[in-house]
C-alpha positions in Angstrom: 41.3 -146.2 -70.7 43.9 -144.7 -73.1 45.5 -142.3 -70.6 45.8 -144.8 -67.7 46.8 -147.6 -70.1 49.7 -145.4 -71.4 51.5 -144.4 -68.2 50.4 -147.4 -66.3 51.2 -149.8 -69.1 54.6 -148.3 -69.8 56.1 -148.8 -66.3 54.3 -152.2 -66.2 55.9 -153.4 -69.4 59.3 -151.9 -68.4 59.2 -154.0 -65.2 58.0 -157.1 -67.1 60.7 -156.7 -69.7 63.4 -156.2 -67.1 62.3 -159.5 -65.4 62.1 -161.2 -68.8 65.6 -160.0 -69.8 67.1 -161.1 -66.4 65.3 -164.4 -66.6 66.4 -165.1 -70.1 70.0 -164.2 -69.3 69.9 -166.2 -66.1 68.2 -169.2 -67.7 70.1 -168.6 -71.0 71.9 -171.9 -70.5 68.8 -174.0 -70.2 66.4 -172.3 -72.7 69.3 -171.6 -75.1 70.5 -175.2 -75.2 66.9 -176.5 -75.4 66.0 -173.9 -78.0 69.1 -174.6 -80.1 
């Protein structure tokens, strides 16, 4: 579970982070205004 979790988790997190970054930037107006 350690070896598959490492390489498989790394690309999975990278793709998830990429979407989160893009989503946060794209929805930065809505969440940012609501958050602030």
